[in-house]
Structures are given as C-alpha cells and as structure tokens.
N, C-alpha and C positions, 0 to 999 in steps of 0.2 A: 536342482531342486528335486523332490520327491512327490509323487502324486498323492502320496500320503499326508504329506506336510500340510495339504489342502483342507483337510479334513479337521475340523473343530474338535476339540477333546470336549467330552460331557464329563461329567462329576459320576464317579461311579456310585452304584446303589448298593447297599447293605443288604444281603438276603435275610429275611426274618427266620426264626428257626420254626420247626415244625412243634406243634403240640402235639401231646397224644391223641385228642380229639379230632385233629386235622388229620391225622393219619388214620384213624379209624374211617372218618368220613371218606377218605380217599380210595380206601380200597373196599369200603363197603358197596360199592356201585357195580364191582366186577361179578361176572358169573361165577357161580362156585365151580363149575365144570371146565372153565378155562384155563390156560397155564402161562403164568407171567413169565417164566424163565427157563433157560434151557435144563434144569434140573429135574423139570415135571413136576416140582410141588405145585399143586393146583391153589387158586385162592382161597378155597375151603379149607386147606391147611393151615394157611397164613393167618385167616378169621380165626382160626380155634386157638393157635399159638400166641395171637395177640390179646386173647380173654386173660391170660396171666400177666399180671401186672409188670412182673419182672422183666418179663420177655417183649412186651409192648415196648416199657422203657431202653430196653438195650437196642431194640431195632430204630426207637425213635433217635436215639445218641447217635447210632452210626450215621444215620442220613442226616443229621446235624451237624456232625464231625466231619461229614464229606463237603457240606455246605461251607464251614467256618475254613477248612483246608483249601477249599476251592480246586478239589481234588475228588472224581468220581471213578471208585475204583472199576477195574476193566471188566468185571464179574458183571456189574450192573450195566454196561455198556452193550452187553450180549442180548440177543435176541433170537428167538426161535420163529421162523416164517415158515407159513403153510399155504402153499400155493392151491387155489381150487380151480382147476381146469373151467375154464369157459367155452360154450359151444362156437364153433368157428374160426376158432383161434389156432394158427398154425403153429406159432412158434410162441416160447416163452423166454427168451434170451434176453430180451430188455426189458427195463423198469417201465417203458412207454406200453408195453403189451398189458400192463396189468390193470 
C-alpha cells in the first residue's frame, strides 16, 4: 500500500476561458514602468498592443490554448527578479533572507 492510496480523489475542475475583458482587467492594474518578463517589454507596450482587437484576440487565444492543453509554455514560466539590498543584511544566498 502506498501513502498516496490514502488520499481521496477529488473531481477535477475545468478552467474557464479568459475573455478579452478579463485579460484587459488583469493587466490594467500593473504599473506601466514595470517589466513582466525577461524580454524587457513593459506593461505599457503590452497595454498598447492589446488596443488592437486582433492582437488582443491572439494573445487571449494563446492563454486559452495553454489552459485547454494543460500546458504552460516554458517562456511563461520564466521571470526576472531584482533583489533590493536591505540594510544590515550580510548575505542574500538563501531565500529566507529576502
């Protein structure tokens, strides 16, 4: 017997697709000067791009396809971290120091 056999199975839930309005609302709250990804494209540019209906439709389609396939592209799993040094911190080698 495996310890995992003791865990009761829960029914899986389907993800709902993004709508254009939900996507716009989700990115609207971000500061235009911040950068959401390693390619250095700021939120300001993304907000400008999605003003074009076709571009918005394509971006939302990519997000919905990822959800439907249960596969998130590696590119969307990457992030850029900037560590802001704090006074009296000797080391930043471990996440517990952040």
